[in-house]
N, CA, C and O atoms as a Maestro MAE file, in Angstrom:
{
 s_m_m2io_version
 :::
 2.0.0
}

f_m_ct {
 s_m_title
 :::
 protein
 m_atom[268] {
  # First column is atom index #
  i_m_mmod_type
  r_m_x_coord
  r_m_y_coord
  r_m_z_coord
  i_m_residue_number
  s_m_chain_name
  s_m_pdb_residue_name
  s_m_pdb_atom_name
  i_m_atomic_number
  :::
  1 25 0.526 -1.172 -0.126 1 A "MET " " N  " 7
  2 3 0.085 0.206 -0.003 1 A "MET " " CA " 6
  3 2 1.139 1.125 -0.298 1 A "MET " " C  " 6
  4 15 2.317 0.801 -0.144 1 A "MET " " O  " 8
  5 25 0.764 2.340 -0.745 2 A "PHE " " N  " 7
  6 3 1.621 2.884 -0.930 2 A "PHE " " CA " 6
  7 2 -0.001 4.692 -0.253 2 A "PHE " " C  " 6
  8 15 -1.215 4.604 -0.066 2 A "PHE " " O  " 8
  9 25 0.952 5.923 -0.142 3 A "TRP " " N  " 7
  10 3 0.487 6.983 0.189 3 A "TRP " " CA " 6
  11 2 0.970 7.714 -0.104 3 A "TRP " " C  " 6
  12 15 2.193 7.835 -0.032 3 A "TRP " " O  " 8
  13 25 -0.062 8.749 -0.699 4 A "TYR " " N  " 7
  14 3 0.856 9.862 -1.162 4 A "TYR " " CA " 6
  15 2 0.149 11.196 -0.853 4 A "TYR " " C  " 6
  16 15 -0.967 11.206 -0.333 4 A "TYR " " O  " 8
  17 25 0.666 12.074 -1.109 5 A "GLN " " N  " 7
  18 3 0.293 13.911 -1.014 5 A "GLN " " CA " 6
  19 2 0.255 14.600 -2.280 5 A "GLN " " C  " 6
  20 15 1.216 14.496 -3.044 5 A "GLN " " O  " 8
  21 25 -0.887 15.384 -2.623 6 A "GLN " " N  " 7
  22 3 -0.890 16.057 -4.150 6 A "GLN " " CA " 6
  23 2 -0.970 17.696 -3.399 6 A "GLN " " C  " 6
  24 15 -2.136 17.907 -3.066 6 A "GLN " " O  " 8
  25 25 -0.554 18.231 -3.245 7 A "PRO " " N  " 7
  26 3 -0.547 19.466 -2.393 7 A "PRO " " CA " 6
  27 2 -1.388 20.357 -3.628 7 A "PRO " " C  " 6
  28 15 -1.557 19.681 -4.643 7 A "PRO " " O  " 8
  29 25 -1.789 21.384 -3.678 8 A "PRO " " N  " 7
  30 3 -2.356 22.238 -4.571 8 A "PRO " " CA " 6
  31 2 -0.937 23.116 -5.579 8 A "PRO " " C  " 6
  32 15 0.021 23.865 -5.388 8 A "PRO " " O  " 8
  33 25 -1.712 22.318 -6.798 9 A "GLY " " N  " 7
  34 3 -0.577 23.304 -7.801 9 A "GLY " " CA " 6
  35 2 0.815 22.285 -8.234 9 A "GLY " " C  " 6
  36 15 1.620 22.475 -9.144 9 A "GLY " " O  " 8
  37 25 0.756 20.998 -7.090 10 A "ASN " " N  " 7
  38 3 1.972 20.361 -7.321 10 A "ASN " " CA " 6
  39 2 1.718 18.671 -7.823 10 A "ASN " " C  " 6
  40 15 0.664 18.107 -7.526 10 A "ASN " " O  " 8
  41 25 2.339 18.268 -8.269 11 A "GLY " " N  " 7
  42 3 2.530 16.516 -8.491 11 A "GLY " " CA " 6
  43 2 2.408 15.601 -7.198 11 A "GLY " " C  " 6
  44 15 2.427 16.094 -6.070 11 A "GLY " " O  " 8
  45 25 2.341 14.870 -7.323 12 A "LEU " " N  " 7
  46 3 2.303 13.746 -6.481 12 A "LEU " " CA " 6
  47 2 3.638 13.576 -5.615 12 A "LEU " " C  " 6
  48 15 4.740 13.688 -6.153 12 A "LEU " " O  " 8
  49 25 3.516 13.346 -4.473 13 A "LYS " " N  " 7
  50 3 4.895 13.041 -3.512 13 A "LYS " " CA " 6
  51 2 4.237 11.596 -2.808 13 A "LYS " " C  " 6
  52 15 3.085 11.470 -2.392 13 A "LYS " " O  " 8
  53 25 5.341 10.539 -2.805 14 A "LEU " " N  " 7
  54 3 5.096 9.403 -1.374 14 A "LEU " " CA " 6
  55 2 5.818 9.819 -0.725 14 A "LEU " " C  " 6
  56 15 6.972 10.244 -0.775 14 A "LEU " " O  " 8
  57 25 4.428 9.568 0.517 15 A "ILE " " N  " 7
  58 3 4.430 9.628 2.082 15 A "ILE " " CA " 6
  59 2 4.952 8.629 2.018 15 A "ILE " " C  " 6
  60 15 6.137 8.807 1.736 15 A "ILE " " O  " 8
  61 25 4.659 7.430 2.152 16 A "VAL " " N  " 7
  62 3 5.009 5.776 2.901 16 A "VAL " " CA " 6
  63 2 4.492 5.195 1.974 16 A "VAL " " C  " 6
  64 15 3.527 5.566 1.306 16 A "VAL " " O  " 8
  65 25 5.531 3.594 1.813 17 A "SER " " N  " 7
  66 3 4.908 3.028 1.666 17 A "SER " " CA " 6
  67 2 4.539 1.635 2.724 17 A "SER " " C  " 6
  68 15 4.961 1.825 3.865 17 A "SER " " O  " 8
  69 25 3.993 0.596 2.572 18 A "SER " " N  " 7
  70 3 3.544 -0.144 3.690 18 A "SER " " CA " 6
  71 2 2.994 -1.531 3.501 18 A "SER " " C  " 6
  72 15 1.863 -1.490 3.017 18 A "SER " " O  " 8
  73 25 3.379 -2.580 3.700 19 A "SER " " N  " 7
  74 3 3.101 -3.970 3.711 19 A "SER " " CA " 6
  75 2 2.677 -4.806 5.038 19 A "SER " " C  " 6
  76 15 2.553 -4.493 6.222 19 A "SER " " O  " 8
  77 25 2.528 -5.888 4.379 20 A "THR " " N  " 7
  78 3 2.071 -6.813 5.857 20 A "THR " " CA " 6
  79 2 3.118 -6.986 6.500 20 A "THR " " C  " 6
  80 15 3.156 -6.984 7.731 20 A "THR " " O  " 8
  81 25 4.189 -7.173 5.685 21 A "TRP " " N  " 7
  82 3 5.129 -8.410 6.211 21 A "TRP " " CA " 6
  83 2 6.956 -7.218 6.649 21 A "TRP " " C  " 6
  84 15 8.016 -7.468 7.223 21 A "TRP " " O  " 8
  85 25 6.398 -6.062 6.001 22 A "SER " " N  " 7
  86 3 7.752 -5.571 7.168 22 A "SER " " CA " 6
  87 2 6.995 -4.111 7.281 22 A "SER " " C  " 6
  88 15 6.031 -3.687 6.643 22 A "SER " " O  " 8
  89 25 7.889 -3.409 8.470 23 A "HIS " " N  " 7
  90 3 7.557 -1.492 8.828 23 A "HIS " " CA " 6
  91 2 7.164 -0.605 7.629 23 A "HIS " " C  " 6
  92 15 7.224 -0.918 6.440 23 A "HIS " " O  " 8
  93 25 6.796 0.426 8.103 24 A "ASN " " N  " 7
  94 3 6.265 0.963 6.787 24 A "ASN " " CA " 6
  95 2 7.920 1.693 6.559 24 A "ASN " " C  " 6
  96 15 8.770 1.874 7.431 24 A "ASN " " O  " 8
  97 25 7.994 1.991 5.198 25 A "SER " " N  " 7
  98 3 9.063 2.901 4.769 25 A "SER " " CA " 6
  99 2 8.914 4.060 4.898 25 A "SER " " C  " 6
  100 15 8.042 4.266 4.053 25 A "SER " " O  " 8
  101 25 9.178 5.232 5.455 26 A "TYR " " N  " 7
  102 3 8.912 6.740 4.592 26 A "TYR " " CA " 6
  103 2 9.366 7.535 4.044 26 A "TYR " " C  " 6
  104 15 10.569 7.487 4.303 26 A "TYR " " O  " 8
  105 25 9.133 8.441 3.283 27 A "GLU " " N  " 7
  106 3 10.215 9.265 2.267 27 A "GLU " " CA " 6
  107 2 11.222 10.116 3.446 27 A "GLU " " C  " 6
  108 15 11.350 9.778 4.623 27 A "GLU " " O  " 8
  109 25 11.731 11.027 2.930 28 A "ASP " " N  " 7
  110 3 12.912 12.039 3.059 28 A "ASP " " CA " 6
  111 2 11.924 13.395 3.437 28 A "ASP " " C  " 6
  112 15 11.507 14.189 2.594 28 A "ASP " " O  " 8
  113 25 11.709 13.451 4.614 29 A "GLY " " N  " 7
  114 3 11.082 14.947 4.661 29 A "GLY " " CA " 6
  115 2 9.513 14.110 5.260 29 A "GLY " " C  " 6
  116 15 8.605 14.895 5.528 29 A "GLY " " O  " 8
  117 25 9.272 12.895 5.420 30 A "TYR " " N  " 7
  118 3 7.808 12.750 6.349 30 A "TYR " " CA " 6
  119 2 8.296 11.141 7.305 30 A "TYR " " C  " 6
  120 15 8.925 10.108 7.073 30 A "TYR " " O  " 8
  121 25 7.636 11.688 8.297 31 A "SER " " N  " 7
  122 3 7.291 10.631 9.303 31 A "SER " " CA " 6
  123 2 6.201 9.618 10.256 31 A "SER " " C  " 6
  124 15 5.002 9.849 10.411 31 A "SER " " O  " 8
  125 25 6.891 8.570 10.776 32 A "GLU " " N  " 7
  126 3 5.471 8.546 11.559 32 A "GLU " " CA " 6
  127 2 4.802 9.446 12.293 32 A "GLU " " C  " 6
  128 15 3.572 9.406 12.304 32 A "GLU " " O  " 8
  129 25 5.620 10.563 13.149 33 A "ALA " " N  " 7
  130 3 4.927 10.997 13.940 33 A "ALA " " CA " 6
  131 2 4.511 12.187 13.434 33 A "ALA " " C  " 6
  132 15 4.843 13.221 14.013 33 A "ALA " " O  " 8
  133 25 3.930 12.216 12.586 34 A "LYS " " N  " 7
  134 3 2.966 12.762 11.579 34 A "LYS " " CA " 6
  135 2 1.659 12.410 10.750 34 A "LYS " " C  " 6
  136 15 0.507 12.832 10.839 34 A "LYS " " O  " 8
  137 25 2.299 11.421 9.855 35 A "PHE " " N  " 7
  138 3 1.481 10.328 9.325 35 A "PHE " " CA " 6
  139 2 1.825 9.300 9.745 35 A "PHE " " C  " 6
  140 15 2.689 8.648 9.158 35 A "PHE " " O  " 8
  141 25 1.124 8.789 11.107 36 A "GLU " " N  " 7
  142 3 0.669 7.534 10.791 36 A "GLU " " CA " 6
  143 2 0.059 6.134 10.348 36 A "GLU " " C  " 6
  144 15 -1.099 5.784 10.578 36 A "GLU " " O  " 8
  145 25 0.565 5.742 9.993 37 A "VAL " " N  " 7
  146 3 -0.144 4.525 8.998 37 A "VAL " " CA " 6
  147 2 -0.175 3.116 9.865 37 A "VAL " " C  " 6
  148 15 0.892 2.637 10.249 37 A "VAL " " O  " 8
  149 25 -1.155 2.611 10.095 38 A "THR " " N  " 7
  150 3 -1.753 1.001 10.695 38 A "THR " " CA " 6
  151 2 -2.413 0.243 9.487 38 A "THR " " C  " 6
  152 15 -3.173 0.849 8.732 38 A "THR " " O  " 8
  153 25 -2.146 -0.958 9.326 39 A "ARG " " N  " 7
  154 3 -1.926 -1.910 8.124 39 A "ARG " " CA " 6
  155 2 -2.518 -3.039 9.012 39 A "ARG " " C  " 6
  156 15 -1.732 -3.600 9.775 39 A "ARG " " O  " 8
  157 25 -3.967 -3.479 8.995 40 A "GLN " " N  " 7
  158 3 -4.594 -4.568 9.625 40 A "GLN " " CA " 6
  159 2 -4.535 -5.785 8.933 40 A "GLN " " C  " 6
  160 15 -4.674 -6.851 9.534 40 A "GLN " " O  " 8
  161 25 -4.281 -5.706 7.356 41 A "ASN " " N  " 7
  162 3 -4.580 -6.872 6.827 41 A "ASN " " CA " 6
  163 2 -4.222 -6.415 5.217 41 A "ASN " " C  " 6
  164 15 -3.801 -5.270 5.053 41 A "ASN " " O  " 8
  165 25 -4.417 -7.476 3.806 42 A "THR " " N  " 7
  166 3 -4.336 -6.808 2.846 42 A "THR " " CA " 6
  167 2 -4.740 -5.552 2.046 42 A "THR " " C  " 6
  168 15 -4.285 -4.643 1.351 42 A "THR " " O  " 8
  169 25 -6.108 -6.165 2.679 43 A "ASP " " N  " 7
  170 3 -6.881 -4.854 2.123 43 A "ASP " " CA " 6
  171 2 -7.044 -3.632 2.943 43 A "ASP " " C  " 6
  172 15 -7.667 -2.738 2.371 43 A "ASP " " O  " 8
  173 25 -6.732 -3.436 3.862 44 A "TYR " " N  " 7
  174 3 -7.288 -2.185 5.071 44 A "TYR " " CA " 6
  175 2 -5.802 -1.556 5.464 44 A "TYR " " C  " 6
  176 15 -4.869 -2.057 6.092 44 A "TYR " " O  " 8
  177 25 -5.972 -0.158 4.792 45 A "SER " " N  " 7
  178 3 -4.746 0.820 5.438 45 A "SER " " CA " 6
  179 2 -5.822 1.889 6.075 45 A "SER " " C  " 6
  180 15 -6.998 2.020 5.735 45 A "SER " " O  " 8
  181 25 -5.210 2.514 6.944 46 A "LEU " " N  " 7
  182 3 -5.629 3.871 7.310 46 A "LEU " " CA " 6
  183 2 -4.162 4.571 8.083 46 A "LEU " " C  " 6
  184 15 -3.232 4.194 8.795 46 A "LEU " " O  " 8
  185 25 -4.641 5.786 7.441 47 A "MET " " N  " 7
  186 3 -3.433 7.033 7.524 47 A "MET " " CA " 6
  187 2 -4.370 8.035 8.103 47 A "MET " " C  " 6
  188 15 -5.525 8.355 7.824 47 A "MET " " O  " 8
  189 25 -3.179 8.582 9.341 48 A "THR " " N  " 7
  190 3 -3.625 9.680 10.182 48 A "THR " " CA " 6
  191 2 -3.020 10.180 10.154 48 A "THR " " C  " 6
  192 15 -1.902 9.777 10.476 48 A "THR " " O  " 8
  193 25 -3.280 11.864 9.632 49 A "ILE " " N  " 7
  194 3 -2.250 12.697 9.727 49 A "ILE " " CA " 6
  195 2 -2.481 13.749 11.486 49 A "ILE " " C  " 6
  196 15 -3.470 14.343 11.915 49 A "ILE " " O  " 8
  197 25 -1.203 13.585 12.029 50 A "LYS " " N  " 7
  198 3 -1.286 14.344 13.665 50 A "LYS " " CA " 6
  199 2 -1.000 15.742 13.627 50 A "LYS " " C  " 6
  200 15 -0.223 16.050 12.723 50 A "LYS " " O  " 8
  201 25 -1.393 16.651 14.328 51 A "ASN " " N  " 7
  202 3 -1.361 17.692 14.633 51 A "ASN " " CA " 6
  203 2 -1.249 18.379 13.270 51 A "ASN " " C  " 6
  204 15 -0.154 18.748 12.846 51 A "ASN " " O  " 8
  205 25 -2.686 18.596 12.401 52 A "VAL " " N  " 7
  206 3 -2.663 19.305 11.179 52 A "VAL " " CA " 6
  207 2 -2.814 20.297 11.164 52 A "VAL " " C  " 6
  208 15 -3.868 20.757 11.604 52 A "VAL " " O  " 8
  209 25 -1.553 21.325 10.503 53 A "THR " " N  " 7
  210 3 -1.460 22.758 10.248 53 A "THR " " CA " 6
  211 2 -1.858 23.079 8.690 53 A "THR " " C  " 6
  212 15 -2.305 22.198 7.955 53 A "THR " " O  " 8
  213 25 -1.672 24.292 8.305 54 A "PRO " " N  " 7
  214 3 -2.186 24.918 6.547 54 A "PRO " " CA " 6
  215 2 -0.955 24.200 5.905 54 A "PRO " " C  " 6
  216 15 -0.875 24.710 4.787 54 A "PRO " " O  " 8
  217 25 -0.469 23.753 5.969 55 A "GLN " " N  " 7
  218 3 0.980 23.884 5.137 55 A "GLN " " CA " 6
  219 2 0.275 21.906 4.988 55 A "GLN " " C  " 6
  220 15 0.851 21.349 4.053 55 A "GLN " " O  " 8
  221 25 -0.180 21.487 5.310 56 A "ASP " " N  " 7
  222 3 -0.586 20.011 5.223 56 A "ASP " " CA " 6
  223 2 -2.635 20.113 4.593 56 A "ASP " " C  " 6
  224 15 -3.537 19.319 4.861 56 A "ASP " " O  " 8
  225 25 -2.675 21.027 3.986 57 A "GLU " " N  " 7
  226 3 -3.338 21.512 3.167 57 A "GLU " " CA " 6
  227 2 -2.956 20.397 1.615 57 A "GLU " " C  " 6
  228 15 -1.922 20.750 1.048 57 A "GLU " " O  " 8
  229 25 -3.727 19.097 0.921 58 A "ALA " " N  " 7
  230 3 -3.353 18.500 0.137 58 A "ALA " " CA " 6
  231 2 -4.473 17.732 -0.226 58 A "ALA " " C  " 6
  232 15 -5.501 17.746 0.451 58 A "ALA " " O  " 8
  233 25 -4.333 16.991 -1.357 59 A "THR " " N  " 7
  234 3 -5.306 15.880 -1.402 59 A "THR " " CA " 6
  235 2 -4.348 14.490 -1.420 59 A "THR " " C  " 6
  236 15 -3.326 14.359 -2.094 59 A "THR " " O  " 8
  237 25 -4.833 13.656 -0.664 60 A "TYR " " N  " 7
  238 3 -4.064 12.488 0.019 60 A "TYR " " CA " 6
  239 2 -4.733 11.471 -0.864 60 A "TYR " " C  " 6
  240 15 -5.906 11.689 -1.168 60 A "TYR " " O  " 8
  241 25 -4.172 10.448 -1.291 61 A "PHE " " N  " 7
  242 3 -4.075 9.285 -2.049 61 A "PHE " " CA " 6
  243 2 -3.820 7.963 -1.613 61 A "PHE " " C  " 6
  244 15 -3.029 7.914 -0.670 61 A "PHE " " O  " 8
  245 25 -4.208 6.989 -1.975 62 A "CYS " " N  " 7
  246 3 -3.746 5.357 -1.273 62 A "CYS " " CA " 6
  247 2 -3.543 4.848 -2.683 62 A "CYS " " C  " 6
  248 15 -4.241 5.353 -3.563 62 A "CYS " " O  " 8
  249 25 -2.629 3.865 -3.017 63 A "ALA " " N  " 7
  250 3 -2.693 3.079 -4.176 63 A "ALA " " CA " 6
  251 2 -2.101 1.397 -3.662 63 A "ALA " " C  " 6
  252 15 -1.094 1.156 -2.995 63 A "ALA " " O  " 8
  253 25 -3.000 0.511 -4.171 64 A "ALA " " N  " 7
  254 3 -2.571 -0.674 -3.680 64 A "ALA " " CA " 6
  255 2 -1.954 -1.586 -5.162 64 A "ALA " " C  " 6
  256 15 -2.296 -1.601 -6.344 64 A "ALA " " O  " 8
  257 25 -0.908 -2.275 -4.372 65 A "SER " " N  " 7
  258 3 -0.571 -3.478 -5.341 65 A "SER " " CA " 6
  259 2 -0.488 -5.024 -4.793 65 A "SER " " C  " 6
  260 15 -0.312 -5.459 -3.655 65 A "SER " " O  " 8
  261 25 -0.654 -5.585 -5.872 66 A "ASP " " N  " 7
  262 3 -0.744 -7.217 -5.338 66 A "ASP " " CA " 6
  263 2 0.905 -7.656 -5.777 66 A "ASP " " C  " 6
  264 15 1.112 -8.868 -5.715 66 A "ASP " " O  " 8
  265 25 2.031 -6.832 -6.192 67 A "ARG " " N  " 7
  266 3 3.418 -7.249 -6.050 67 A "ARG " " CA " 6
  267 2 4.449 -6.967 -5.214 67 A "ARG " " C  " 6
  268 15 5.540 -7.515 -5.372 67 A "ARG " " O  " 8
  :::
 }
 m_bond[267] {
  # First column is bond index #
  i_m_from
  i_m_to
  i_m_order
  :::
  1 1 2 1
  2 2 3 1
  3 3 4 2
  4 3 5 1
  5 5 6 1
  6 6 7 1
  7 7 8 2
  8 7 9 1
  9 9 10 1
  10 10 11 1
  11 11 12 2
  12 11 13 1
  13 13 14 1
  14 14 15 1
  15 15 16 2
  16 15 17 1
  17 17 18 1
  18 18 19 1
  19 19 20 2
  20 19 21 1
  21 21 22 1
  22 22 23 1
  23 23 24 2
  24 23 25 1
  25 25 26 1
  26 26 27 1
  27 27 28 2
  28 27 29 1
  29 29 30 1
  30 30 31 1
  31 31 32 2
  32 31 33 1
  33 33 34 1
  34 34 35 1
  35 35 36 2
  36 35 37 1
  37 37 38 1
  38 38 39 1
  39 39 40 2
  40 39 41 1
  41 41 42 1
  42 42 43 1
  43 43 44 2
  44 43 45 1
  45 45 46 1
  46 46 47 1
  47 47 48 2
  48 47 49 1
  49 49 50 1
  50 50 51 1
  51 51 52 2
  52 51 53 1
  53 53 54 1
  54 54 55 1
  55 55 56 2
  56 55 57 1
  57 57 58 1
  58 58 59 1
  59 59 60 2
  60 59 61 1
  61 61 62 1
  62 62 63 1
  63 63 64 2
  64 63 65 1
  65 65 66 1
  66 66 67 1
  67 67 68 2
  68 67 69 1
  69 69 70 1
  70 70 71 1
  71 71 72 2
  72 71 73 1
  73 73 74 1
  74 74 75 1
  75 75 76 2
  76 75 77 1
  77 77 78 1
  78 78 79 1
  79 79 80 2
  80 79 81 1
  81 81 82 1
  82 82 83 1
  83 83 84 2
  84 83 85 1
  85 85 86 1
  86 86 87 1
  87 87 88 2
  88 87 89 1
  89 89 90 1
  90 90 91 1
  91 91 92 2
  92 91 93 1
  93 93 94 1
  94 94 95 1
  95 95 96 2
  96 95 97 1
  97 97 98 1
  98 98 99 1
  99 99 100 2
  100 99 101 1
  101 101 102 1
  102 102 103 1
  103 103 104 2
  104 103 105 1
  105 105 106 1
  106 106 107 1
  107 107 108 2
  108 107 109 1
  109 109 110 1
  110 110 111 1
  111 111 112 2
  112 111 113 1
  113 113 114 1
  114 114 115 1
  115 115 116 2
  116 115 117 1
  117 117 118 1
  118 118 119 1
  119 119 120 2
  120 119 121 1
  121 121 122 1
  122 122 123 1
  123 123 124 2
  124 123 125 1
  125 125 126 1
  126 126 127 1
  127 127 128 2
  128 127 129 1
  129 129 130 1
  130 130 131 1
  131 131 132 2
  132 131 133 1
  133 133 134 1
  134 134 135 1
  135 135 136 2
  136 135 137 1
  137 137 138 1
  138 138 139 1
  139 139 140 2
  140 139 141 1
  141 141 142 1
  142 142 143 1
  143 143 144 2
  144 143 145 1
  145 145 146 1
  146 146 147 1
  147 147 148 2
  148 147 149 1
  149 149 150 1
  150 150 151 1
  151 151 152 2
  152 151 153 1
  153 153 154 1
  154 154 155 1
  155 155 156 2
  156 155 157 1
  157 157 158 1
  158 158 159 1
  159 159 160 2
  160 159 161 1
  161 161 162 1
  162 162 163 1
  163 163 164 2
  164 163 165 1
  165 165 166 1
  166 166 167 1
  167 167 168 2
  168 167 169 1
  169 169 170 1
  170 170 171 1
  171 171 172 2
  172 171 173 1
  173 173 174 1
  174 174 175 1
  175 175 176 2
  176 175 177 1
  177 177 178 1
  178 178 179 1
  179 179 180 2
  180 179 181 1
  181 181 182 1
  182 182 183 1
  183 183 184 2
  184 183 185 1
  185 185 186 1
  186 186 187 1
  187 187 188 2
  188 187 189 1
  189 189 190 1
  190 190 191 1
  191 191 192 2
  192 191 193 1
  193 193 194 1
  194 194 195 1
  195 195 196 2
  196 195 197 1
  197 197 198 1
  198 198 199 1
  199 199 200 2
  200 199 201 1
  201 201 202 1
  202 202 203 1
  203 203 204 2
  204 203 205 1
  205 205 206 1
  206 206 207 1
  207 207 208 2
  208 207 209 1
  209 209 210 1
  210 210 211 1
  211 211 212 2
  212 211 213 1
  213 213 214 1
  214 214 215 1
  215 215 216 2
  216 215 217 1
  217 217 218 1
  218 218 219 1
  219 219 220 2
  220 219 221 1
  221 221 222 1
  222 222 223 1
  223 223 224 2
  224 223 225 1
  225 225 226 1
  226 226 227 1
  227 227 228 2
  228 227 229 1
  229 229 230 1
  230 230 231 1
  231 231 232 2
  232 231 233 1
  233 233 234 1
  234 234 235 1
  235 235 236 2
  236 235 237 1
  237 237 238 1
  238 238 239 1
  239 239 240 2
  240 239 241 1
  241 241 242 1
  242 242 243 1
  243 243 244 2
  244 243 245 1
  245 245 246 1
  246 246 247 1
  247 247 248 2
  248 247 249 1
  249 249 250 1
  250 250 251 1
  251 251 252 2
  252 251 253 1
  253 253 254 1
  254 254 255 1
  255 255 256 2
  256 255 257 1
  257 257 258 1
  258 258 259 1
  259 259 260 2
  260 259 261 1
  261 261 262 1
  262 262 263 1
  263 263 264 2
  264 263 265 1
  265 265 266 1
  266 266 267 1
  267 267 268 2
  :::
 }
}
């Protein structure tokens, strides 16, 4: 599962990738302290944005892959 952020007027930025068999892998500039991802099974993932500020304004997407 992949979580992306798209700020207004900008392209997609990968925040984190997660899998059921390994720890979440955060991209530079993003952390679990701000973007907490839980993954209960292969079909469900939840991202919680903590301490939201105006700089967090964006559209957020998740994408799944079976590979």
